[in-house]
KEKE-3310 file (N, C-alpha, C; in steps of 0.2 Angstrom, whole numbers, plus 5000, padded with zeros to 4 digits):
npx = (5004:5003:5010:5001:5001:5005:5012:5022:5029:5033:5042:5052:5055:5057:5061:5072:5082:5084:5086:5099:5104:5112:5106:5093:5080:5067:5055:5039:5024:5009:4991:4976:4978:4983:4972:4963:4953:4956:4968:4980:4995:5008:5025:5033:5046:5056:5068:5084:5089:5092:5085:5074:5083:5091:5092:5082:5071:5058:5048:5043:5035:5041:5048:5056:5063:5061:5050:5040:5039:5035:5022:5016:5017:5008:4996:4995:4994:4981:4979:4979:4969:4957:4953:4948:4960:4970:4987:4994:4984:4981:4994:4998:4988:4987:4999:4997:4988:4996:5011:5027:5042:5055:5067:5080:5084:5075:5066:5054:5048:5046:5037:5026:5023:5019:5008:4999:4994:4981:4980:4973:4970:4966:4954:4947:4947:4941:4928:4923:4924:4914:4903:4902:4902:4890:4878:4882:4887:4874:4867:4875:4873:4859:4859:4866:4867:4875:4880:4893:4898:4889:4892:4906:4905:4897:4906:4917:4912:4906:4918:4925:4916:4917:4930:4929:4920:4927:4939:4933:4933:4946:4953:4961:4953:4952:4949:4938:4936:4931:4925:4913:4915:4925:4918:4909:4918:4923:4912:4905:4892:4880:4869:4875:4880:4867:4862:4871:4868:4855:4858:4865:4855:4845:4852:4850:4836:4821:4816:4828:4834:4826:4826:4840:4848:4841:4844:4858:4859:4853:4862:4874:4870:4868:4881:4887:4880:4884:4897)
npy = (4994:5011:5026:5040:5056:5067:5061:5055:5067:5072:5062:5062:5076:5082:5073:5067:5076:5074:5061:5056:5060:5055:5055:5054:5043:5037:5040:5045:5047:5055:5059:5065:5060:5048:5040:5042:5052:5065:5076:5080:5078:5075:5076:5067:5067:5057:5058:5052:5059:5069:5081:5089:5092:5108:5112:5106:5102:5114:5110:5098:5089:5086:5075:5067:5051:5047:5055:5051:5037:5039:5044:5033:5024:5029:5027:5013:5011:5014:5028:5046:5050:5057:5069:5080:5085:5078:5073:5060:5051:5058:5059:5045:5039:5044:5040:5026:5026:5030:5029:5021:5029:5030:5021:5017:5013:5004:5006:5012:5002:4993:5000:5001:4987:4987:4995:4988:4978:4981:4992:4985:4990:5003:5002:4996:5006:5017:5013:5010:5023:5029:5023:5025:5039:5043:5047:5058:5067:5069:5076:5087:5093:5096:5106:5116:5132:5141:5143:5141:5132:5121:5117:5114:5103:5094:5092:5086:5075:5068:5066:5057:5046:5042:5038:5026:5019:5016:5010:4998:4991:4990:5001:5016:5031:5044:5057:5072:5076:5069:5059:5053:5046:5037:5030:5024:5016:5007:5000:5004:5007:5016:5021:5027:5040:5046:5047:5055:5067:5069:5073:5085:5093:5093:5101:5114:5116:5124:5118:5113:5110:5099:5090:5088:5080:5067:5065:5064:5052:5043:5043:5039:5026:5020:5020:5012:5000:4997:4994)
npz = (5000:4995:5002:5008:4999:5007:5017:5010:5006:5018:5022:5011:5010:5022:5033:5027:5029:5042:5046:5046:5058:5072:5084:5083:5088:5083:5070:5065:5055:5057:5058:5049:5035:5036:5041:5032:5032:5028:5021:5027:5036:5049:5054:5067:5078:5088:5100:5106:5118:5132:5131:5119:5104:5101:5089:5082:5068:5063:5056:5061:5074:5090:5102:5117:5119:5132:5136:5128:5131:5144:5142:5136:5146:5156:5150:5150:5163:5165:5165:5161:5152:5154:5151:5137:5131:5136:5136:5135:5129:5118:5111:5110:5105:5092:5087:5087:5076:5066:5055:5055:5050:5051:5060:5067:5079:5083:5093:5090:5084:5094:5102:5094:5094:5107:5108:5100:5108:5117:5131:5145:5157:5154:5147:5158:5168:5161:5158:5171:5177:5169:5173:5187:5188:5182:5188:5196:5186:5180:5190:5191:5179:5180:5190:5185:5179:5172:5156:5151:5161:5159:5145:5147:5156:5148:5137:5143:5149:5138:5131:5140:5139:5126:5126:5134:5126:5114:5120:5124:5113:5110:5105:5104:5108:5096:5097:5096:5083:5068:5074:5071:5059:5063:5073:5064:5056:5064:5069:5080:5085:5079:5085:5096:5092:5089:5101:5107:5100:5104:5117:5116:5110:5120:5129:5124:5125:5132:5144:5150:5162:5166:5155:5152:5161:5160:5147:5147:5155:5146:5136:5142:5145:5132:5127:5136:5133:5121:5123)
capx = (5000:5007:5009:4998:5006:5007:5017:5028:5032:5037:5048:5057:5058:5058:5064:5078:5087:5085:5087:5106:5106:5112:5102:5086:5078:5063:5051:5033:5019:5002:4986:4970:4980:4984:4966:4958:4948:4959:4974:4985:4999:5013:5030:5035:5053:5058:5075:5087:5093:5089:5080:5074:5089:5089:5092:5077:5067:5052:5043:5041:5034:5047:5048:5061:5061:5059:5044:5036:5038:5031:5015:5014:5016:5002:4990:4996:4992:4974:4979:4981:4964:4951:4951:4949:4967:4975:4992:4995:4979:4982:5000:4999:4982:4989:5005:4994:4985:5001:5015:5034:5046:5062:5067:5086:5085:5070:5062:5048:5044:5044:5032:5021:5020:5016:5001:4995:4991:4978:4980:4966:4969:4963:4947:4943:4946:4936:4921:4922:4923:4908:4897:4902:4901:4884:4873:4885:4886:4867:4865:4878:4869:4853:4860:4870:4864:4879:4881:4900:4898:4885:4896:4912:4903:4895:4912:4922:4908:4906:4925:4926:4911:4919:4936:4926:4917:4933:4943:4930:4934:4953:4955:4962:4949:4956:4947:4931:4936:4930:4923:4908:4918:4928:4913:4906:4923:4924:4906:4904:4886:4878:4865:4879:4880:4861:4861:4875:4865:4850:4861:4866:4848:4842:4856:4847:4829:4819:4816:4835:4835:4823:4828:4847:4850:4839:4848:4864:4859:4852:4868:4879:4867:4869:4888:4888:4876:4888:4904)
capy = (5000:5017:5031:5046:5061:5071:5057:5055:5073:5072:5057:5064:5083:5084:5068:5066:5080:5073:5054:5054:5062:5049:5056:5052:5036:5035:5045:5043:5051:5055:5064:5063:5057:5041:5037:5042:5057:5071:5076:5083:5074:5079:5071:5067:5064:5055:5059:5048:5064:5072:5086:5090:5096:5115:5113:5102:5106:5117:5106:5092:5089:5083:5072:5063:5044:5047:5058:5046:5031:5041:5044:5026:5020:5032:5024:5006:5011:5017:5035:5050:5050:5059:5076:5081:5087:5073:5072:5053:5048:5061:5057:5038:5037:5046:5035:5020:5026:5033:5024:5023:5031:5029:5017:5013:5011:4999:5008:5013:4995:4990:5004:4998:4981:4988:4998:4983:4975:4987:4992:4983:4995:5009:5000:4995:5012:5022:5010:5011:5030:5031:5020:5028:5046:5045:5051:5064:5072:5071:5081:5094:5096:5098:5111:5121:5138:5145:5140:5138:5126:5116:5115:5110:5097:5089:5090:5082:5069:5065:5063:5051:5041:5039:5034:5020:5015:5014:5006:4992:4988:4989:5006:5023:5037:5049:5064:5073:5077:5063:5053:5049:5042:5032:5025:5020:5012:5002:4997:5005:5008:5022:5024:5032:5046:5048:5048:5062:5073:5071:5076:5092:5096:5094:5107:5120:5116:5128:5114:5110:5107:5092:5085:5086:5074:5061:5064:5061:5045:5039:5043:5034:5019:5018:5019:5005:4994:4996:4993)
capz = (5000:4995:5007:5005:4996:5012:5021:5006:5006:5025:5022:5007:5010:5029:5037:5024:5032:5049:5047:5047:5065:5077:5090:5082:5089:5078:5067:5062:5053:5060:5055:5045:5029:5038:5043:5026:5033:5026:5017:5031:5040:5052:5056:5074:5079:5095:5101:5112:5121:5138:5129:5112:5102:5100:5081:5079:5063:5065:5052:5064:5081:5093:5109:5119:5121:5139:5137:5124:5135:5150:5140:5135:5153:5159:5147:5152:5170:5165:5167:5156:5147:5157:5148:5130:5129:5139:5132:5134:5125:5111:5108:5109:5100:5085:5085:5085:5069:5062:5052:5056:5044:5053:5067:5067:5086:5084:5099:5087:5083:5101:5104:5090:5097:5114:5107:5097:5114:5120:5139:5148:5163:5151:5146:5164:5171:5158:5159:5178:5178:5166:5177:5193:5188:5178:5192:5198:5181:5179:5195:5190:5173:5182:5194:5182:5176:5168:5149:5151:5165:5155:5140:5149:5159:5143:5133:5147:5150:5131:5129:5144:5137:5120:5128:5136:5120:5110:5123:5125:5107:5109:5101:5107:5105:5092:5098:5094:5076:5064:5078:5068:5054:5067:5075:5058:5053:5069:5070:5088:5086:5077:5090:5101:5089:5090:5109:5109:5097:5109:5123:5114:5109:5127:5132:5121:5126:5137:5150:5150:5169:5167:5150:5151:5165:5157:5140:5149:5157:5140:5132:5145:5144:5126:5127:5140:5130:5115:5125)
cpx = (5004:5005:5005:5003:5009:5012:5023:5032:5036:5043:5053:5060:5060:5063:5071:5084:5089:5088:5094:5109:5106:5108:5095:5084:5073:5059:5045:5028:5012:4997:4981:4972:4981:4978:4961:4953:4951:4965:4981:4989:5005:5018:5032:5041:5054:5065:5078:5092:5089:5083:5080:5079:5087:5088:5087:5073:5060:5046:5041:5039:5039:5046:5054:5059:5058:5052:5039:5034:5034:5024:5012:5013:5010:4996:4990:4994:4984:4974:4980:4976:4958:4949:4952:4956:4972:4981:4994:4990:4980:4988:5000:4993:4984:4995:5002:4991:4990:5005:5023:5037:5053:5063:5074:5087:5080:5066:5055:5044:5042:5038:5025:5018:5017:5009:4996:4991:4988:4978:4973:4965:4965:4956:4944:4942:4941:4929:4919:4920:4916:4902:4897:4900:4894:4879:4876:4885:4879:4865:4869:4875:4862:4853:4863:4866:4868:4881:4888:4901:4895:4889:4902:4910:4901:4901:4916:4918:4908:4913:4926:4922:4914:4926:4934:4924:4923:4937:4940:4931:4942:4956:4956:4957:4953:4954:4940:4931:4936:4928:4917:4910:4922:4923:4910:4911:4923:4918:4904:4897:4883:4873:4868:4879:4873:4860:4865:4871:4859:4852:4862:4859:4845:4846:4853:4839:4827:4818:4822:4836:4832:4825:4835:4849:4848:4843:4855:4864:4858:4858:4873:4877:4869:4876:4890:4885:4880:4895:4905)
cpy = (5006:5022:5037:5052:5065:5068:5057:5061:5074:5068:5060:5071:5085:5079:5066:5070:5079:5066:5052:5056:5056:5049:5054:5044:5033:5041:5042:5048:5050:5060:5061:5059:5049:5037:5038:5047:5064:5070:5078:5077:5078:5073:5072:5063:5063:5054:5055:5053:5066:5077:5086:5094:5103:5116:5109:5106:5108:5114:5100:5093:5084:5081:5068:5056:5044:5049:5053:5040:5033:5041:5038:5023:5023:5028:5017:5006:5013:5024:5039:5050:5054:5066:5076:5082:5083:5071:5064:5050:5051:5059:5050:5036:5039:5042:5029:5020:5028:5027:5026:5024:5030:5026:5013:5010:5005:5000:5009:5007:4992:4994:5002:4992:4982:4991:4993:4979:4980:4986:4990:4988:5001:5007:4999:5002:5017:5019:5011:5018:5032:5029:5024:5035:5048:5049:5058:5070:5074:5077:5087:5097:5099:5105:5117:5126:5142:5140:5137:5132:5120:5113:5111:5104:5092:5087:5085:5075:5065:5062:5057:5045:5038:5036:5027:5016:5012:5009:4999:4988:4988:4995:5012:5028:5042:5056:5066:5074:5070:5057:5049:5044:5036:5027:5021:5015:5006:4998:4997:5007:5015:5025:5028:5039:5050:5051:5055:5068:5074:5074:5084:5096:5097:5100:5113:5121:5121:5125:5110:5106:5100:5088:5083:5080:5068:5060:5061:5054:5041:5038:5038:5027:5016:5016:5012:4999:4992:4994:4985)
cpz = (5000:5000:5004:5003:5002:5016:5017:5006:5013:5024:5017:5008:5017:5033:5033:5027:5039:5051:5048:5054:5069:5083:5089:5083:5084:5076:5064:5060:5056:5057:5051:5038:5030:5039:5037:5027:5032:5022:5021:5035:5043:5054:5064:5075:5086:5096:5107:5115:5127:5136:5121:5109:5100:5092:5078:5074:5065:5060:5055:5071:5085:5101:5110:5120:5128:5140:5133:5128:5142:5148:5139:5141:5156:5156:5149:5159:5171:5167:5160:5150:5149:5154:5141:5127:5133:5135:5130:5129:5118:5107:5106:5104:5093:5083:5083:5078:5064:5058:5053:5049:5045:5059:5067:5074:5088:5090:5096:5086:5089:5103:5100:5092:5103:5113:5104:5103:5118:5128:5142:5154:5160:5150:5153:5168:5168:5159:5166:5180:5175:5170:5183:5193:5184:5182:5194:5192:5179:5184:5194:5184:5175:5186:5191:5178:5171:5161:5149:5155:5162:5150:5142:5152:5153:5139:5137:5147:5143:5130:5133:5141:5130:5121:5130:5130:5116:5113:5124:5119:5105:5105:5105:5104:5102:5093:5095:5086:5072:5068:5075:5063:5058:5070:5070:5056:5058:5072:5078:5089:5084:5081:5096:5098:5090:5097:5110:5106:5101:5115:5121:5113:5115:5130:5129:5122:5132:5144:5151:5156:5169:5161:5150:5155:5162:5151:5142:5151:5151:5136:5135:5144:5138:5125:5130:5136:5124:5116:5127)
residu = (MET:SER:LEU:PRO:ASN:ALA:VAL:LEU:ARG:LEU:SER:THR:ASP:VAL:LEU:ALA:ASP:ILE:ASN:ASP:ASP:GLU:ARG:LEU:ALA:PHE:ALA:TYR:ALA:GLN:GLY:PRO:ALA:LEU:SER:GLY:PHE:GLY:GLU:GLU:ALA:GLU:LEU:VAL:CYS:VAL:TRP:GLU:THR:GLY:GLU:VAL:PRO:GLU:ASP:ALA:SER:ASP:GLU:ALA:VAL:HIS:LEU:THR:VAL:ALA:LYS:PHE:GLN:GLU:LEU:LEU:ALA:GLU:LEU:ASN:ARG:GLY:GLU:GLY:TRP:ARG:HIS:PRO:HIS:SER:GLU:PRO:LEU:ARG:VAL:ILE:GLY:ALA:PHE:ALA:GLU:GLY:THR:LEU:LEU:ALA:ASP:ASP:SER:GLU:LEU:GLY:SER:LYS:ALA:ARG:ALA:GLU:VAL:THR:GLU:PHE:PRO:GLN:ALA:LEU:ALA:ASP:ALA:SER:ARG:HIS:ALA:LEU:GLU:ALA:GLU:THR:ASP:ALA:VAL:ALA:ALA:ARG:LEU:ARG:ALA:ALA:SER:ASP:HIS:TRP:GLU:ILE:ALA:GLU:THR:ILE:ILE:THR:GLY:VAL:HIS:ARG:ALA:TYR:VAL:ALA:LEU:PHE:ALA:ALA:ALA:ASP:TYR:PHE:PHE:PRO:GLY:ARG:GLU:HIS:ARG:ALA:GLU:PHE:VAL:ASP:ARG:TYR:LEU:LEU:GLY:SER:ASP:VAL:LEU:ASP:ALA:GLU:LEU:ALA:LEU:TRP:THR:ALA:ALA:GLU:ALA:PRO:ASP:ARG:ALA:GLU:ARG:LEU:PRO:ASP:ALA:TRP:ARG:ALA:PHE:THR:ARG:THR:VAL:LEU:ASP:ASN:SER)
# end
């Protein structure tokens, strides 16, 4: 299978100038072009140094091996996923969907093998949190009068629910963008998307305080039934 044009450009135009650097542990491409939901891709370079080199290319994202392994270890412990911008889930999830472009150290291949074995601790922790927090989130939504608080509560809750849904099928939730396509691709239950839409609709209703808690419970129940 040929690589997308965006990835080929990164490999030939950007990585070519970096690959001879002995400090480079491995490099990979990530982004929508790898999953088929867009044309964009970015290069990530992982360095066997204490800090990212000061002369590292500004056309790539950079991590140290220690940082990368720390993020991976967090997910393996069932941590680093609870918020929409949680770095471990974001970085490792993109790596799992990406493709290795350089790996002289073989650390990249080892990491690929590790993410292939989905962390059961993440699946257990995310499902347990969704079950345990359903009533507390419903109560918070019923009591909230500030639109900012309502939106923040829903966004965080929906994120955690999707983490649990994806983890139950041994996938890292890739984030809100393209979630519908990922749900469809992995056969995770289109009724989940309908339940999420009902949740946002209830948030705009005049009788929001009554409808929103029930919509939240219905959404979490649908996620759990599909997990």
